[in-house]
C-alpha positions in Angstrom: 0.0 0.0 0.0 2.8 2.4 0.8 4.4 1.9 -2.7 1.0 2.4 -4.3 0.5 5.6 -2.5 3.9 6.8 -3.6 3.1 5.9 -7.2 -0.1 8.0 -7.0 1.7 10.9 -5.3 4.4 10.9 -8.0 1.9 10.8 -10.8 0.0 13.7 -9.2 3.2 15.7 -9.0 4.0 15.1 -12.6 0.4 16.1 -13.6 0.7 19.3 -11.5 3.6 20.4 -13.6 1.4 20.1 -16.6 -1.6 21.8 -15.0 0.6 24.8 -14.0 2.1 25.1 -17.5 5.7 24.2 -16.4 6.2 21.5 -19.0 5.5 21.0 -22.7 4.9 17.7 -24.4 7.1 15.1 -22.6 9.5 17.6 -21.1 10.3 17.4 -17.4 9.9 14.8 -14.7 9.0 14.2 -11.1 10.1 11.5 -8.7 9.6 10.4 -5.1 11.5 8.2 -2.7 10.5 5.8 0.0 13.5 5.8 2.2 12.1 3.1 4.5 11.9 0.7 1.5 14.8 2.1 -0.4 12.7 2.7 -3.5 12.5 5.5 -6.0 9.4 6.1 -8.2 9.9 8.2 -11.3 8.2 9.2 -14.5 9.0 7.0 -17.6 11.1 8.6 -20.3 9.3 10.3 -23.2 5.7 9.2 -22.3 3.0 11.8 -22.7 1.6 13.0 -19.4 -2.0 12.6 -20.4 -1.5 8.9 -21.1 0.3 8.1 -17.8 -1.1 5.9 -15.1 0.4 5.0 -11.7 1.3 1.6 -13.2 3.4 3.3 -15.9 5.8 4.8 -13.4 9.1 3.1 -13.0 10.4 1.7 -9.7 14.1 1.6 -9.0 16.4 1.0 -6.0 18.5 3.8 -4.4 21.2 3.3 -7.1 18.8 3.7 -10.0 18.5 0.1 -10.9 15.1 -0.7 -12.4 13.1 -3.1 -10.2 9.7 -2.8 -11.7 8.2 -1.3 -14.8 8.1 -2.1 -18.5 9.2 1.4 -19.6 12.6 3.2 -19.4 12.8 5.6 -16.5 13.4 9.3 -17.1 16.9 10.0 -18.6 17.3 12.4 -15.6 17.1 9.5 -13.1 20.8 9.6 -12.3 20.5 13.3 -11.3 17.6 12.4 -8.9 19.7 9.5 -7.4 22.6 11.8 -6.7 20.3 14.4 -5.0 18.6 11.7 -2.8 21.9 10.4 -1.7 23.3 13.8 -0.8 20.2 15.3 0.8 18.7 12.9 3.4 15.5 14.9 4.1 14.6 15.2 0.4 11.5 13.1 -0.5 10.7 14.4 -4.0 12.4 16.0 -6.9 11.0 17.8 -10.0 12.8 19.0 -13.1 11.2 21.3 -15.6 12.1 23.5 -18.5 9.7 26.3 -17.3 10.2 29.4 -19.3 11.5 32.0 -16.8 13.5 29.7 -14.5 15.1 28.2 -17.6 16.0 31.7 -18.9 17.8 32.5 -15.7 19.6 29.1 -15.9 20.6 29.8 -19.5 21.9 33.2 -18.5 23.9 31.4 -15.8 22.5 33.8 -13.2 21.2 33.1 -9.7 17.7 34.5 -9.0 18.1 37.3 -6.4 15.4 37.8 -3.7 13.8 41.2 -4.6 10.8 40.9 -2.4 8.6 39.1 0.1 7.0 36.6 -2.4 10.5 35.1 -2.9 11.3 35.4 0.8 8.2 33.4 1.8 9.6 30.3 0.1 13.4 30.7 -0.4 15.7 31.8 2.4 18.2 33.3 0.0 18.9 33.6 -3.7 18.1 30.6 -5.9 21.7 29.5 -6.9 22.9 28.5 -10.3 25.5 25.8 -10.7 28.9 26.1 -12.4 28.7 25.1 -16.1 29.6 21.5 -16.7 33.0 20.8 -18.2 33.7 18.7 -21.2 34.6 15.7 -19.1 31.4 16.0 -17.1 29.3 16.2 -20.3 31.1 13.4 -22.1 31.1 11.2 -19.0 28.2 10.3 -16.8 26.3 13.5 -17.8 23.1 13.2 -15.7 24.9 12.1 -12.6 27.4 14.9 -13.0 24.5 17.3 -13.3 23.4 16.1 -9.8 26.9 16.5 -8.5 27.0 20.1 -9.8 23.8 20.9 -7.8 25.3 19.3 -4.7 28.4 21.5 -5.1 26.3 24.6 -5.4 24.8 23.8 -2.0 28.0 23.4 0.0 27.3 26.6 1.9 23.5 26.7 1.4 20.8 24.9 3.3 19.0 22.8 0.7 15.8 22.7 2.9 15.7 26.5 3.1 16.4 27.0 -0.6 14.6 24.0 -2.2 15.6 24.6 -5.8 18.6 25.2 -8.1 19.3 26.3 -11.6 21.6 24.1 -13.7 23.7 26.4 -15.8 22.6 26.3 -19.5 20.0 23.7 -18.7 17.1 24.4 -16.4 15.6 24.2 -12.9 15.3 21.4 -10.3 13.1 21.8 -7.3 12.6 19.5 -4.3 10.7 19.0 -1.1 9.8 16.5 1.6 7.4 14.8 -0.8 6.9 14.7 -4.6 3.9 17.1 -4.1 6.1 19.5 -2.2 8.7 19.4 -4.9 6.0 20.2 -7.6 4.7 23.1 -5.4 8.2 24.5 -5.1 8.7 24.2 -8.8 5.6 26.3 -9.4 6.7 28.9 -6.9 10.2 29.0 -8.5 8.8 29.8 -11.9 6.7 32.6 -10.4 9.6 34.2 -8.6 11.8 33.8 -11.7 9.2 35.7 -13.7 8.7 38.5 -11.2 12.5 38.9 -10.8 12.8 39.3 -14.5 10.0 41.9 -14.6 11.5 43.7 -11.6 14.8 44.2 -13.5 12.9 45.3 -16.6 11.2 48.0 -14.6 14.3 49.0 -12.7 17.6 47.5 -13.7 19.2 48.9 -10.5 16.8 47.1 -8.2 18.4 45.9 -5.0 17.9 42.6 -3.1 15.5 42.7 -0.2 17.0 43.6 3.2 18.0 40.8 5.5 15.5 41.7 8.3 12.5 41.6 6.0 13.7 38.5 4.2 14.2 36.7 7.5 10.8 37.8 8.8 8.9 36.6 5.9 10.7 33.3 5.6 10.7 32.5 9.3 7.0 33.4 9.9 6.2 30.5 7.6 9.1 28.1 8.2 10.8 29.0 11.4 10.4 27.3 14.8 8.0 30.0 15.9 6.1 30.1 12.6 2.6 31.6 12.8 1.5 31.7 9.2 -1.6 29.4 8.4 -3.4 27.2 10.8 -1.8 25.0 13.5 -1.6 21.3 12.8 -4.1 19.3 14.9 
């Protein structure tokens, strides 16, 4: 039953990316992990979203070895595997080619926090990785993409900034569940768009002050958070 629920959650996360306009055709992918069972559930490669069922999703072990499913897993599976190994509280990963976040990635620019919309979800700028070198590209490319993300977070809390831009490629987002990862991917695209518009209106715009940034992030995510309703 636990695996079936994870299949359904991962399918729903993939479909959320479509509903929110973050993917076209077969672009993008979402996955989830059951750490208790050591299993990853991920979208199959190149399969149209509107035709997917929970049974189409591919089950692998922690190393990415296929255990169940008749379809090839997403070609980005090795990136997901690297992220799950490096970040133990991560329960879901989404990758899209959403327009504005991808534009920042292609520009090789981190997304600054210009206001409280960004601060509500990301406790800092959304970082961009270093470009991959020739050896990284010609070698185990997808795994090396994951390694580049991990390197970008050596001094950043991956739970406080649940997304990254892969230079010249596109965005990855994550969370405690596949649903959380999809939610963060949607928010990432929104703040990428508003940051772009901010700079179009005023190219000299400055990042939000630390006090206001902390206040907005911590009122939602801090130990004394008071946004929303208490859990019962």
